[in-house]
N, C-alpha and C positions, 0 to 999 in steps of 0.2 A: 436441380442445380442450374445456375445461370452460366452462360458461356462467357469466357473472358473476351473483352472487346480489344481491338487493336488500336487503342488510343492511349495517350499519355496517362499514366496512373494518377488517380486523384487520391485525396486523403480517405475518401470513402472506400476506394479500391483497396488501399492498404489495410484498412480495418476489416474489410470483407475477406481478404486473403489470410488474415491472422487465424491460426489454428489452436491457439492456447486453450480456448474453451472446449473444443472438440477433443483434443488430446487429453486434457485434464480429466475428462470423464472416465478415462481408463488408467489413471495414475493414482498412486498414494498421495495424500495431501502434501506430504513432505517433498515429494518429487515435483509437485505442482508449484511449490513456492518459488524456486529459482526461475521458473518460466514467467511467473507473474512479475517478479523483480525485473526481468529482462524487458517485458512489455512496458513496464513503468519507465525504464531508461530510454525507450524509443518515443515516448510521448504520443503513442497512437490513440490513446483514450484519455478521457478527462482524469486528471491526477487524483481527484477526490474519489471518483468511482473505483479506481485501481486500489487506493488505500483501503476503501471499504471492503473490497474483495479480499485483500490481504488479512484484514481484521477478521472477516468471517471465516476464512480458512484457518487462521491461527487459533480461533476460539474453539475449534474442534480438535485441537492437539493439546499436549501438556507443555508446550513451549511458552510458559506463562510470562517469563521476563521479556521475551521478544514481543509477545502479544501486548504486554503493558506499554512498551515503547511505541508500538504502532497506534495503540489507543490514544496515547498522549498527543501524537502527531495528528491523528484524525480529528480529535476533539479540541486541540489546542489547550490541553489541560496540563497541570503540573503534577497531578497525582492520579492514581487509578481507583476505580470504584471498589466498594467493599466486597462485592461478589468475586472480583478478580483476586483480591488479597486472600479471600477465603479459599479459592481454588488453589492458589499457590501453596498455602499451608497444607491443604489436603494432599497435593502432589508430593510434597516433601515427606509427609507422614507415610504415604503409601510406599515411596521409595525405601524409607528406613525399615518399614515392616517387612517388605519383600527381601531386602538385603539381609535382615536378621534371619529369615527363614532358610535362606540358601547360603549363609555365611560359611558353614562347614564345607559345603560342596565347592564353593568358589575358592576357598583356601586350598583344597585338595587339587583343583584344576590348575592353580598357579604353581603349586609345588611339583605335582606328579602328573599333570595332564598329558604330557607326551608319552606316558606309558600306556595310555588307552589304545585299544585296537581300533583301526580305521574301518574294520568290516564286521567284527563280531560284537554287536551291541549287547547281547545277552551276557557275554563274558564281562563286559564293562560294568553292567548293572550288578552282576554277582560280586565282582571285586569291591564295588562301593558298599554293597549291603553287608558282606561278610567281614570286610576288614575295617570299614569306616562307619558302619551303621547308617548309611545314607540310602534312603528309599525313594519311592515314587513321589512322595509329597515334596521332598527337597528338589527333585528333578523338575517337577511341575512349577515350583516356585522360581527356579532358574529361568524357565521360559517366560513366566510372567514378569520377572525382573528385567529380562532382556527387552521385552515389549515395552515396559514402562520407560526404560532408558531411551529406547528409540523415540517414543512419543515426546520425550523431553528434549530431543535433538542431540542426544549423546550417541552418535552413530558409531564411533569407534568401539565403545564399550559394547553396544548392541551387536555389532558384527562379530566381535570375539566370542561373546557368550552364545550367540546363535550357532556359530560354527562348532562349539563344544557340545551344545545341546543335541545336535544331530547325531553325535556319537553315543548318546545315552538313551534316547527315546524311540520307541517303536510305534507310537501312535501316528497313523498316517496323516490324520488331519493336522496335528501339531507340527509334524515334519514338513508338511506342505507349507504351512504358515512360516516356518523357519526359513525355508528356501526363498520365499518372497521377501521376507524381512532382511535376510542376509544380502540379497541382490540390491534392495533399496538402500541399505546402509553403505555398501561398497560404492554404489553410484554417487551417493551424496558425499562420500569421502573422496570421490574422484580416484578411487583405487581401481583402475580399469582392468588390470591384469586379473585381480580377484573377481571383479564383476563379470568378466568373460567366463571364468570358471563357473560362477553361480548360474549364468545364463545357460551354459551347456547342461548343467545338472537339471535345471528347471525344464528345459526342452525335452530331455529324456523322461522326466517325471510326467509331463503332460502327455507325451506320446504313449507311455506305458500304463498310466493309471486308468482305472475303470471309473468312468463318469456315469452319472445317472442317465444322461442323454448325450447324443452327439453334439447337440447345440451347446451344452455346457462346456464340452471339450473345445469346441471351436472358439467359444468366447474366451477361454483361458489362453488360447493361442493368440487371439486378437489383443488381449491385455499384454501378453509377452512381447508382441511386436512393438507396441507403444513404449514399453519399458526399455526395450533393446535399443531404441534410438539414442539414448544417453550413451550407450557403450559404443555403438558402431560409428558415431560421429565424433568420438573422442579417443578412439583406439587405433589411430592411423599408423603409429609407429610399429604396430605388431601385425602387419599384413600377412606374414607367413603363418601366423596362428589364427587365420580366418578372422582377423580384426578388420576395422575400417569398413569402407564402402563395399569392399569385396565380400566381407562377411555378411553384410546386409543383403546383397544380391543373392548369395548362396542360400540364405535362410528364407527371405521373403518370397523367392520365386519357386520354392518347393510347393507342390500342388496344395498340400494341406494348409499351409500358411496363406497362400494367395487366395484360396477359397474364403478363408476368414476375412481377409482384407476386402475382397470384392463384396462379400455379403454384408459386412458390418462397418467397415472403416475405409471406404474408397479414398478418403483424404490422404491415406498413407501412400497412395500411388505417386504423390509428389516426391517422396523420398526414394521410392523405387526408381523413378525416372531420373532423378538427379544422380543417384548412385551409378546407374548404367551409363549415363553420359560421361561421368568422370572416370570410368573404369575401362581402360582399353581391353582388358582381358575378359570382359563380360559383354562385348558388343553384340554377341549373338542374341542377347536378351532384348535388344531393340525390337526385334520382330514380335517377341512375346507381348511387350507393352503395346505395340501397334495393334495387335489383335484384340487386346483387352479394350483399347480405346474405341474400337468400332461398336462396342456394346455398352460401354460405361459412360454415362452422361456427365460425371463430375469433371470439372475443369478448373484449373488455375493457370498462372502464366507458364510454369514449367511444362504442364501437360498440354497447354495450347501450343507452345513451341514445338513440343514433340509431335503433336498432331499435324501442324502446318508443315514441318520439315520432312517427317518420315512417312506420313500418310498421304497428305495432299500435295506435297512438293511445291508449296507456295512460299518462295524464298523471301518475298517482301513481308508477308505476314509473319513469317518465322523471325525475321529481324526485329520487327516491332514487338513480338512476344518476348524476344530475348532481352530487350530493354526493360520490359516489365518484370522479367525474371530477376534482374539485378535489384530492382526496387523491392520486390517481394522477399528475396533471400536476405537482404540486409535487415529485415524486420522479423526473420524467422529464427527462433531460439537455436535450432540445430544447424541451420545452413549458413548463418551470417558470416562465419569465418571461411567459407568456401566460395565466395563470390568470384574472386579472381580465377581460381582453379576451374570453376564451372564455365566462366566466360571463355577461357582459353580452349577448353575441350569442345564447347558448343560451337565456337568459330571453326574449329577443325572439322566438326561434323557438317556444318553448312558448306564449307569448302569442298569436302570430299563428295557430299551428295550432289552439289552443283556440278562438279567435274564429271560425275558419272552420267549426267544427262546433257552435257555440252561438250563439243569438240574444240571449238575456238572461243576463248573467253577474254573479254576486255578487262584489263586490270582495274580500270576506273570503275567499271560496273561491279566487279567483285569486291572492291574496297568498300563500296556503299553497303553491300550485303553483309560485310564483316564489321561494319561500323568503325572503319579505320580510314585515315587519310591515305593518299596514294603511295607516298614514300614508305609509310609504315606497313601498308599492305604488301608492297613489293618485297621488303625485307622479310616479312612474315612468311610469304609464299616461298621465297628462295630457301629460307631455313627449313620449312616443312618438306620441300622436295629433297633437300640434302639428307634429312633425318628419317624420311619415310621411304616406302617402296613405290611412291607415286611416280609414274612415268610421264614426264611433261617437260616442255622447254619454253623458255620465256624470251620474247623478242622485246627488248627494252625500247628500241626505237619506235616500233609500232604500238607498244603498250598492250601487247596481247600475250596470252599464254595458250599454247597448243597442247592438247592431250594426245599422247601416243597410243596407238592401237595396241591393246593388250590381249593376246591370245593365250588361253590356258590349255595346257595339255590335259588329257584325261587323268593322268596321275595327279596333277595339281588340283583338278576338280574334286577328285576323291578325297584328297587331303583336306580341302576346304569344307567339304560336307561332313567330315568326321571330326572336325576340331573340337566340337562340344561333347563328344561321346565320353571322354575320360571323366569330365566333371560330372556328367549325368550318371555314369556308372558308379562313381564314388558315392554320390548321393543315394543311389539305390542300395548299394552295399551297406551304407551307414544306416539306412532306414530298416533294412533286414536285421542287421546285427543289434541295433538298439531295441528292436522288438523282442529280442531273445532274452533280455534281462531287465530288471528294474534298476533305474538310477537310484543313487543314494537319496532317500527322502522323496518319495513320489508325492505329487500334489497338484493343487489347484490355486486358490487365491489367498494371498497374504492379507489383502483388504479387498472388499468389494470396491471396484475402482471408479465408482461414482462417489461423490462426497456425501451421500446420504446414508451410507451403510458401511460397516467395517467388519471384517472377519478375523483380523489378527488382534 
């Protein structure tokens, strides 16, 4: 990997920092589509090439009407070719055939689905067989029908059917596929509360399932990390339920997930670093990333900022990297709406780190490092001192800030050193307890997450 330079970002830099292709290798095609549409809106690449990429992706799904619209746009045509018309006819025919096969089961689920047990699947199957003559063939047809609806872009129908299917089927492979399918559907519906529940079930399934090799299990965790980005960067209002960037920190920094990231997807360190910088309650993880970066060659502006500020203490280089961070984040599908929040927290980190190594600081010099004018820097510093525990005084006439000597008692030092123990203890307890039972529907891959092969 190449190291980020401390110069103004060029158009080539913007394209080089784009992770759409790398992340797309670990996503379902349907999840990749909104990312491609986002890239298209940013004009990072040639518009014709992006349209061709959309066309290629859609051609491997059953979203035939959308594929037809894109075909017309790419080829400046008024109609679609015969093979696309034929595919549309076949898709409609398949949907009708599968619907007919499981029509009785769907009717039962609509009328009496709430009566099904949430834990005893055998009892559910016995009820269907004895009272409604519904057997394995109809249950399997329900799974295929949900899959077909998903492929057609009918995510609401798919999510509902897959949720019901999990209560009826004991085949681990299909239950595994249903978990991935339900997660993808809820993400595409932007139903983040349900998606968080799906993520939790899938994490437990991956932790508890028996894989052929440790490598296969690690890759399932790597796929899950990529899918979880949709949830963690859209679940901000539910911080108390482990949502948002706090949830990302707590999941990605577990040893088993971090091992997968470092081994197969170091580009995800971008999101780890952003989450840590934006989360005051996870500042202890700064040291974890600093240790990783000493052996990890991957770099982008966020990681370069991290390296210059927390490892090398080069404040000028950190400021230049911060400017590149803004450029990169505005073109990142997951980070674009967090630019202002990231900048505010990053300035705070620069300020606090600089204060730790300096006793007397010129406000003019600090303003440059914060990329603010002097008046704005003074207001920002005064506000920070008022709202934080920072011990400092400002001499407006001299234009300097003096740091007060801070002496910690042994008791305070013990408190500081043990701050992270509660979170780590909780993580350990959760790992032990989740190992004692299987989550509902254990499993691995909904699709093979490159676009060349599919499992669901």
